[in-house]
N, C-alpha and C positions, 0 to 999 in steps of 0.2 A: 032720904037723908034724915038722921036723927038730930035733935037739937044739939047734942053734945058734939056731933061731927061738924056742924056748919057754923056754930056761933062761938065756940071757945077759941081763944087765941092760942098760938103755939106755946108749949111749955118751955121756959128758959132753962138753960143749963145752970150749973152751980155758980158760974161767974156772971149770970144774968143775960147771956147772949143766946141767940137761937142756935140749935144744934148745927154743926158745920155741914152735916150731910144734906140739909134742906137746900141751901143755895147751890151746893155742889151738884146736886141732882139736876137742877134746872140748867146750870151752866154746861154740864156735859151733854145733856139732851140737845141743847142748842148747838153745841160744837159738832154733834153728830148730824145736824141739819134735820132733826125729826120734830114734827109737830107733837103737841101733847096727845092728840088722839092716836097718831101712828105709834108712838112709843108705848102708850097704854095698851093698845091692841096687841102689839108684839109681846108685851110682858104678861098678858092675860089679866090686866087690871082695867077698871073703869077710868075714863079721863078724870072724873071727880076725885077718885082715890089717889091717882098719881099727882093731881094738883095739890091735894092735902099733904102728900109727902114732900112736894117741892116748897111748900110754904111752912113746913114744920108743924102742921096740925096733927100729923101722924108720923110715927117712926116706922121705918121699913123693917121687915123681918129679914133674916139672912137669905132665905130663898128669893125674896124680892130683890135684894142687893145683887145676888148672883145673876139673876135674870137680866136686870138692868145693866150690869157690867158687861155682859155678853152683847146686849143690844147696842150699847154705846161704844163698844170696842175698847174697853178700858178694864181696870182692875177694881176689886172691892176696896182696896186701900185708897185708890184715887177717889172713889165715890165718897169715902168717909173723910176726905180731905187730909189724909195722912201724908206727910212729906217723907220721901225716901232719901236715904243718904246718897250723896253723889257717887255714881258708878264710874269706874274707869271705862273709857271707850275702847281701849285695847286690852285684849286678853292674851297673854303670852303662852306659848306652847308648854313651857316648863311649869306653868301654874295650872294646867288642865289635869286634874286627877281622874284616872279611870274609875268607873263604877261598873260592877257586873250585876246582871239580872238574868237568871235562867240561862247562863251561857253567853248571853249578849254582853258586849262591852261598849260603853259609851262615855264620851267626854263632853262636858258642858262647853260649848263654843261661843257662848254669849253671856251677857250679864243676867243673873237671876232676877226674877220679879218683873220683867218686862212683858208686854203683851205678846211679843213674838219671841219664841225660844228656839235656839239653834243648838244642834248636837252633832258631833262626829260619832259615827256608830260602826262597830264591826258586827256583822250578822253572821253567826256560825251556821254551818250546814245542818239541816235537819232538826233544829230546835223549835221551830214555830209550830210544827204539826198542822192541824187543820183549823187553827184559830182564825176567826174573822172578826174584825173590829168595826164598830159603828159608834161615832161620837161627834159632838158638835165641833166645828172649827175647820181650818184648812191645813193642808200639809203639802210640803214641797220637799223633794229629795233629789239628790244628784249622786250618781254612782261614780266612786273614785277608783275602785279596784274590784275585780271579779264580776260576776253576772248576778242579777237580782230578778227573781220572779215576783211580779206585782199583779195581783188580781183586783180589779175594780168592778164590782157588780158581777156580771156574767162574763166579763172579758178578761182574758189572761194576757199579760205582756212579759216579754223577756228583755230586760234592760242591760246594756253593756256599758263599760266605762265611758263616761262622757254623756250618757243619756240621763234625762231628768224627767220628773213627773210632778204635776201640780194639780191637786184635786180637792174637792169638798169631802171632808172625812165623815159626813153623813152617808156617803156612798159606802156600802160594805166593802171592806178592803182587807187584803192579806199580803204580807211581805215575807219572802223566804229567799235564802241564798240558793243559787242554782249550781254552784260548784262546791266541791268538797273542802276547798280552802276558805270558803266563806266569801263575804263581800263587805267592802268598806264604802260608806256613803256619808254624805252630808244630809242632815235632816232638819227641817224647820217646820214648826207648828205654831198655830195661833190659839190653841186651847188654853185659855187663861187660867193661871194658878192651878195647873194640873200636874201631878207627879208623872214622871216619865213612865212608870209602870202601868198607867192607865191608857197609854197610847199603844203603839205597835211593837214596843220593845220587849222582847222576851215572852215566855209563856204566861198564861194566867197565873195570878197569885191567889191564895185562898180568899174567897169572898169577892173576887173581882168578876165583873160581868163583861164579857167580850163586847 
């Protein structure tokens, strides 16, 4: 540890107070029931470094914030102590605007900005190709109409209306409609602050990694 790391007090903000992120980092770690050592190990940091972040002696980089948000099951906005405008608990069908991506159609079925995102999706036949996805998070889907082909790792599943699946999305996975009329499903994911295009919806976009 260098002298500058261990002896200098936290730098105050413009109004003379400690940065909001410091106490928030500690509070959210404790809410997640993680010790300093366990959280630091999961984030790839030393316990001393994480301790300095929590006491305001160091400011976290964006990659650190993203890693800690995922570990604590929250958002970067909450880590930064930002308040979010109150969201309506109920979303009316008339307010759900469809969005298209590569032939797929989806409707936001939950409030934006939350840790868990819900979508209603129409999967067209033949648009997915051979794309396989791998990314952090969990996914849950429920087939409303049509049949859905779901590949998880080396196992293929055929899901009919009323069937559902819940899986860790670090498992290589692929979704495709089995019928020419496509399939309709409810889709919930916990990949925080990620656009729909980075999940299983539609074909790859330029620059996107499956």
